[in-house]
C-alpha positions in Angstrom: 3.8 0.2 -19.4 0.3 -1.0 -20.1 -2.8 1.0 -19.2 -6.0 -0.8 -18.2 -9.5 0.4 -17.3 -11.0 -2.1 -14.9 -14.8 -2.4 -14.6 -15.3 -6.0 -13.6 -12.8 -8.6 -14.8 -9.5 -8.5 -12.9 -6.1 -8.4 -14.7 -4.3 -11.7 -14.9 -1.2 -12.4 -12.8 0.6 -14.9 -15.0 4.2 -15.6 -14.0 3.9 -13.3 -11.0 4.5 -14.4 -7.4 5.2 -11.1 -5.6 2.9 -8.4 -6.9 2.9 -4.8 -5.8 -0.1 -2.5 -5.9 0.8 1.2 -5.6 -1.4 4.3 -5.6 -2.2 7.5 -3.8 -4.1 7.6 -0.5 -7.8 6.8 -1.1 -7.2 5.3 -4.6 -8.7 1.9 -3.6 -5.5 0.0 -3.7 -6.2 -2.0 -0.5 -9.6 -3.2 -1.7 -8.2 -3.9 -5.1 -5.2 -5.9 -3.7 -7.6 -7.9 -1.5 -9.8 -8.7 -4.6 -6.8 -9.8 -6.7 -5.5 -12.0 -3.8 -8.9 -13.6 -3.3 -9.3 -14.2 -7.0 -5.9 -16.0 -7.3 -5.9 -17.6 -3.8 -3.1 -15.3 -2.6 -2.1 -13.5 0.6 -2.0 -9.7 1.1 0.9 -8.2 3.0 0.3 -4.4 3.3 3.1 -1.9 3.4 1.1 -0.1 6.2 2.2 -2.7 8.7 5.6 -1.0 8.6 4.3 2.4 9.9 6.5 3.6 12.7 4.7 3.5 16.0 3.5 6.8 17.4 6.1 6.7 20.2 8.9 6.6 17.6 7.2 9.2 15.4 7.1 11.5 18.4 10.8 10.8 19.2 11.7 11.8 15.6 9.4 14.8 15.5 7.3 13.3 12.8 3.9 12.7 14.4 2.2 15.4 12.5 3.4 13.9 9.2 2.2 10.4 9.8 1.8 8.6 6.5 4.7 10.4 4.7 7.6 8.3 3.3 9.9 9.0 6.2 7.3 7.7 8.7 7.7 4.1 7.6 10.4 1.4 8.2 11.2 0.9 4.5 14.3 -1.1 5.2 12.2 -3.6 7.4 9.6 -3.8 4.7 12.2 -4.6 2.0 13.7 -7.3 4.4 10.3 -8.9 4.9 9.7 -9.0 1.1 13.1 -10.6 0.7 12.2 -13.3 3.2 9.0 -14.0 1.4 10.8 -14.2 -2.0 13.3 -16.6 -0.6 10.4 -19.0 0.1 11.7 -20.6 3.3 10.2 -23.9 4.4 8.2 -22.2 7.2 5.6 -19.6 7.7 6.8 -15.9 7.4 4.9 -13.6 9.7 4.3 -10.0 8.8 2.8 -7.0 10.6 -0.4 -5.2 9.8 -1.7 -1.7 10.6 -4.8 -1.6 12.9 -6.8 1.5 12.0 -8.9 1.3 15.1 -5.6 1.7 17.1 -3.8 3.7 14.5 -0.8 1.5 15.3 1.1 -1.4 13.6 0.7 -4.9 15.0 3.6 -7.3 14.7 3.2 -10.9 13.7 -0.4 -10.4 12.5 -0.2 -11.9 9.0 0.9 -15.4 8.1 2.5 -16.1 4.7 2.7 -19.9 4.2 5.6 -21.3 2.1 3.1 -22.8 -0.4 1.6 -19.3 -1.2 1.9 -18.9 -5.0 0.8 -15.2 -4.9 1.7 -12.6 -2.4 0.2 -9.1 -3.0 1.6 -6.1 -1.2 0.1 -2.7 -1.4 1.1 0.7 -0.4 1.8 4.3 -1.4 5.5 4.2 -2.0 6.4 1.0 -3.8 7.6 3.0 -6.8 9.3 5.9 -5.1 12.7 6.5 -6.6 14.7 6.6 -3.4 17.3 4.1 -2.2 15.3 2.7 0.7 12.2 2.3 -1.4 14.0 0.9 -4.4 15.2 -2.0 -2.2 11.6 -3.0 -1.7 10.7 -2.6 -5.4 13.6 -4.9 -6.3 11.9 -7.8 -4.5 8.7 -7.5 -6.5 8.0 -9.2 -9.9 5.6 -6.4 -11.0 4.1 -3.3 -9.6 0.8 -1.9 -10.7 -0.2 1.7 -10.1 -3.9 2.3 -9.5 -5.9 5.5 -10.1 -9.4 6.6 -9.5 -11.4 9.8 -10.2 -9.8 12.5 -8.1 -13.0 13.8 -6.5 -13.9 10.3 -5.4 -10.5 9.7 -4.0 -10.7 12.9 -1.9 -14.2 12.1 -0.7 -13.0 8.6 0.4 -10.0 10.1 2.3 -12.1 12.6 4.2 -14.7 9.9 5.1 -11.9 7.5 6.3 -10.4 10.1 8.6 -13.9 11.0 10.0 -14.6 7.3 10.5 -11.5 6.9 12.7 -12.1 9.9 14.9 -11.4 13.2 13.2 -14.1 15.9 12.8 -15.0 16.8 9.1 -13.0 20.0 9.4 -9.9 18.2 10.9 -10.2 15.5 8.2 -10.2 18.0 5.4 -7.3 19.9 6.9 -5.3 16.7 7.3 -6.0 15.7 3.7 -4.8 19.0 2.4 -1.7 19.3 4.6 -0.5 15.7 4.7 -2.3 13.3 2.3 -2.2 15.6 -0.8 1.6 16.2 -0.7 2.0 12.4 -0.3 -0.4 11.8 -3.2 1.7 14.1 -5.5 4.8 12.1 -4.7 3.0 8.8 -5.5 1.7 10.1 -8.8 5.1 11.4 -9.8 6.5 7.9 -9.5 3.7 6.2 -11.5 5.7 6.2 -14.7 7.9 3.4 -13.1 4.9 1.0 -12.9 4.5 -2.1 -15.0 0.8 -1.3 -15.5 -1.4 1.7 -14.8 -4.9 0.6 -13.8 -7.9 2.9 -13.7 -10.4 1.8 -11.0 -12.9 4.6 -11.5 -15.5 2.2 -13.0 -14.5 -0.8 -10.8 -16.6 -2.1 -7.9 -15.5 -5.1 -5.9 
Protein backbone atom coordinates (compact mmCIF):
# COMPACT_ATOMS: atom_id res chain seq x y z
CA UNK A 1 0.00 0.00 0.00
CA UNK A 2 1.63 3.23 -1.16
CA UNK A 3 1.24 6.58 0.58
CA UNK A 4 1.23 9.76 -1.50
CA UNK A 5 0.92 13.43 -0.58
CA UNK A 6 -0.66 15.29 -3.49
CA UNK A 7 -0.09 19.02 -3.96
CA UNK A 8 -0.48 19.52 -7.70
CA UNK A 9 0.41 16.59 -9.94
CA UNK A 10 -2.18 13.80 -9.98
CA UNK A 11 -1.13 10.14 -9.56
CA UNK A 12 -0.98 8.04 -12.72
CA UNK A 13 -3.65 5.47 -13.53
CA UNK A 14 -1.60 3.10 -15.66
CA UNK A 15 -3.32 -0.24 -16.37
CA UNK A 16 -6.44 0.83 -14.47
CA UNK A 17 -9.88 1.01 -16.08
CA UNK A 18 -12.15 0.95 -13.02
CA UNK A 19 -10.73 3.10 -10.24
CA UNK A 20 -12.34 3.59 -6.84
CA UNK A 21 -11.80 6.66 -4.66
CA UNK A 22 -12.80 6.09 -1.04
CA UNK A 23 -12.69 8.46 1.89
CA UNK A 24 -14.61 9.83 4.84
CA UNK A 25 -17.39 12.38 4.35
CA UNK A 26 -15.86 15.77 3.53
CA UNK A 27 -12.44 14.38 2.58
CA UNK A 28 -12.60 15.80 -0.95
CA UNK A 29 -13.05 12.51 -2.78
CA UNK A 30 -15.73 13.82 -5.18
CA UNK A 31 -13.60 16.76 -6.29
CA UNK A 32 -10.51 14.57 -6.54
CA UNK A 33 -12.35 11.89 -8.53
CA UNK A 34 -13.61 14.53 -10.96
CA UNK A 35 -10.07 15.88 -11.39
CA UNK A 36 -8.62 12.43 -12.06
CA UNK A 37 -11.38 11.64 -14.57
CA UNK A 38 -10.87 14.97 -16.34
CA UNK A 39 -7.10 14.51 -16.50
CA UNK A 40 -7.41 11.06 -18.11
CA UNK A 41 -10.58 11.64 -20.15
CA UNK A 42 -12.66 9.35 -17.94
CA UNK A 43 -16.20 9.19 -16.56
CA UNK A 44 -17.23 9.54 -12.90
CA UNK A 45 -19.90 7.21 -11.50
CA UNK A 46 -20.49 8.14 -7.83
CA UNK A 47 -21.61 5.60 -5.27
CA UNK A 48 -24.03 8.26 -3.96
CA UNK A 49 -26.37 7.54 -6.87
CA UNK A 50 -27.25 4.37 -4.99
CA UNK A 51 -28.65 6.16 -1.94
CA UNK A 52 -32.02 4.69 -1.05
CA UNK A 53 -34.80 7.24 -1.66
CA UNK A 54 -36.30 8.89 1.41
CA UNK A 55 -39.57 7.00 0.98
CA UNK A 56 -37.68 3.70 1.33
CA UNK A 57 -35.56 5.00 4.21
CA UNK A 58 -38.74 5.95 6.06
CA UNK A 59 -40.21 2.50 5.38
CA UNK A 60 -37.09 0.90 6.87
CA UNK A 61 -36.89 3.31 9.79
CA UNK A 62 -33.53 4.65 8.60
CA UNK A 63 -34.31 8.24 7.61
CA UNK A 64 -32.38 9.65 10.56
CA UNK A 65 -29.28 7.64 9.54
CA UNK A 66 -29.17 8.71 5.90
CA UNK A 67 -25.62 8.24 4.65
CA UNK A 68 -24.81 5.18 6.80
CA UNK A 69 -23.81 1.94 4.98
CA UNK A 70 -27.24 0.36 5.36
CA UNK A 71 -28.93 3.31 3.60
CA UNK A 72 -27.42 2.42 0.21
CA UNK A 73 -28.29 -0.17 -2.43
CA UNK A 74 -24.86 -1.81 -2.31
CA UNK A 75 -26.01 -4.79 -4.37
CA UNK A 76 -27.31 -2.52 -7.13
CA UNK A 77 -24.05 -0.59 -7.06
CA UNK A 78 -22.00 -3.78 -7.46
CA UNK A 79 -24.25 -4.90 -10.33
CA UNK A 80 -23.75 -1.58 -12.12
CA UNK A 81 -19.96 -1.82 -11.75
CA UNK A 82 -20.11 -5.37 -13.13
CA UNK A 83 -22.00 -4.10 -16.19
CA UNK A 84 -19.39 -1.39 -16.74
CA UNK A 85 -16.56 -3.90 -16.36
CA UNK A 86 -18.20 -6.21 -18.93
CA UNK A 87 -17.87 -3.39 -21.45
CA UNK A 88 -21.04 -4.09 -23.44
CA UNK A 89 -21.37 -2.59 -26.89
CA UNK A 90 -23.85 0.04 -25.69
CA UNK A 91 -24.01 2.93 -23.26
CA UNK A 92 -24.47 1.92 -19.60
CA UNK A 93 -26.55 4.44 -17.66
CA UNK A 94 -26.00 5.08 -13.97
CA UNK A 95 -27.84 7.11 -11.32
CA UNK A 96 -26.51 10.18 -9.57
CA UNK A 97 -27.43 11.91 -6.31
CA UNK A 98 -28.99 15.35 -6.59
CA UNK A 99 -28.02 17.35 -3.51
CA UNK A 100 -30.59 20.05 -4.21
CA UNK A 101 -33.32 17.39 -3.95
CA UNK A 102 -31.42 15.12 -1.55
CA UNK A 103 -32.60 12.22 -3.72
CA UNK A 104 -31.07 9.81 -6.27
CA UNK A 105 -31.88 10.32 -9.96
CA UNK A 106 -31.92 7.23 -12.16
CA UNK A 107 -30.36 7.13 -15.62
CA UNK A 108 -28.48 10.42 -15.14
CA UNK A 109 -24.90 9.39 -16.09
CA UNK A 110 -23.86 7.83 -19.40
CA UNK A 111 -20.87 5.48 -19.54
CA UNK A 112 -20.00 4.89 -23.20
CA UNK A 113 -18.43 1.55 -24.19
CA UNK A 114 -15.28 3.31 -25.38
CA UNK A 115 -14.55 4.86 -21.95
CA UNK A 116 -11.04 3.77 -21.00
CA UNK A 117 -11.30 5.04 -17.40
CA UNK A 118 -14.30 4.94 -15.09
CA UNK A 119 -13.80 6.53 -11.66
CA UNK A 120 -16.24 5.73 -8.89
CA UNK A 121 -16.11 7.43 -5.52
CA UNK A 122 -17.84 6.87 -2.22
CA UNK A 123 -17.44 6.26 1.48
CA UNK A 124 -17.75 2.50 1.65
CA UNK A 125 -15.75 1.04 -1.25
CA UNK A 126 -13.35 -0.66 1.19
CA UNK A 127 -15.82 -1.76 3.85
CA UNK A 128 -15.19 -5.38 4.82
CA UNK A 129 -18.79 -6.57 4.57
CA UNK A 130 -20.15 -9.04 1.97
CA UNK A 131 -22.38 -6.57 0.13
CA UNK A 132 -19.57 -4.00 -0.16
CA UNK A 133 -16.90 -6.58 -0.98
CA UNK A 134 -18.93 -7.41 -4.11
CA UNK A 135 -18.48 -3.84 -5.31
CA UNK A 136 -14.78 -3.77 -4.43
CA UNK A 137 -14.23 -6.96 -6.46
CA UNK A 138 -15.23 -5.13 -9.65
CA UNK A 139 -12.57 -2.41 -9.23
CA UNK A 140 -8.96 -2.61 -10.43
CA UNK A 141 -7.69 -0.34 -7.65
CA UNK A 142 -9.12 1.66 -4.77
CA UNK A 143 -7.40 4.74 -3.40
CA UNK A 144 -8.26 6.10 0.04
CA UNK A 145 -8.04 9.88 0.41
CA UNK A 146 -7.47 11.86 3.58
CA UNK A 147 -7.38 15.52 4.48
CA UNK A 148 -6.69 17.56 7.61
CA UNK A 149 -9.41 16.64 10.13
CA UNK A 150 -10.36 20.20 11.07
CA UNK A 151 -10.73 21.08 7.39
CA UNK A 152 -12.84 17.98 6.75
CA UNK A 153 -15.26 18.84 9.57
CA UNK A 154 -15.46 22.47 8.45
CA UNK A 155 -16.38 21.34 4.93
CA UNK A 156 -19.04 18.96 6.23
CA UNK A 157 -20.80 21.56 8.34
CA UNK A 158 -20.68 24.07 5.48
CA UNK A 159 -22.17 21.51 3.08
CA UNK A 160 -25.10 20.76 5.36
CA UNK A 161 -25.74 24.49 5.85
CA UNK A 162 -25.62 25.08 2.09
CA UNK A 163 -28.37 22.51 1.58
CA UNK A 164 -30.76 23.80 4.21
CA UNK A 165 -29.67 22.95 7.76
CA UNK A 166 -28.99 25.62 10.35
CA UNK A 167 -25.39 25.73 11.67
CA UNK A 168 -26.57 24.08 14.89
CA UNK A 169 -28.44 21.34 13.02
CA UNK A 170 -25.45 20.81 10.74
CA UNK A 171 -23.02 20.37 13.61
CA UNK A 172 -25.41 17.99 15.37
CA UNK A 173 -25.82 15.89 12.20
CA UNK A 174 -22.06 15.72 11.69
CA UNK A 175 -21.53 14.54 15.25
CA UNK A 176 -24.40 12.03 15.31
CA UNK A 177 -24.30 10.60 11.76
CA UNK A 178 -21.24 11.67 9.74
CA UNK A 179 -18.59 11.04 12.38
CA UNK A 180 -19.57 7.41 13.12
CA UNK A 181 -19.57 6.81 9.35
CA UNK A 182 -16.14 8.45 9.05
CA UNK A 183 -14.74 6.12 11.71
CA UNK A 184 -16.00 3.11 9.73
CA UNK A 185 -14.38 4.44 6.56
CA UNK A 186 -11.03 5.11 8.23
CA UNK A 187 -11.01 1.66 9.83
CA UNK A 188 -11.20 0.15 6.33
CA UNK A 189 -8.41 2.31 4.87
CA UNK A 190 -5.76 -0.38 5.36
CA UNK A 191 -7.41 -2.33 2.51
CA UNK A 192 -6.65 0.45 -0.01
CA UNK A 193 -4.09 0.15 -2.81
CA UNK A 194 -2.93 3.72 -2.10
CA UNK A 195 -3.41 6.23 0.72
CA UNK A 196 -3.50 9.76 -0.67
CA UNK A 197 -3.17 12.88 1.48
CA UNK A 198 -5.08 15.78 -0.08
CA UNK A 199 -4.39 18.35 2.66
CA UNK A 200 -2.08 20.39 0.39
CA UNK A 201 -4.00 19.71 -2.85
CA UNK A 202 -6.12 22.24 -4.65
CA UNK A 203 -7.99 21.39 -7.87
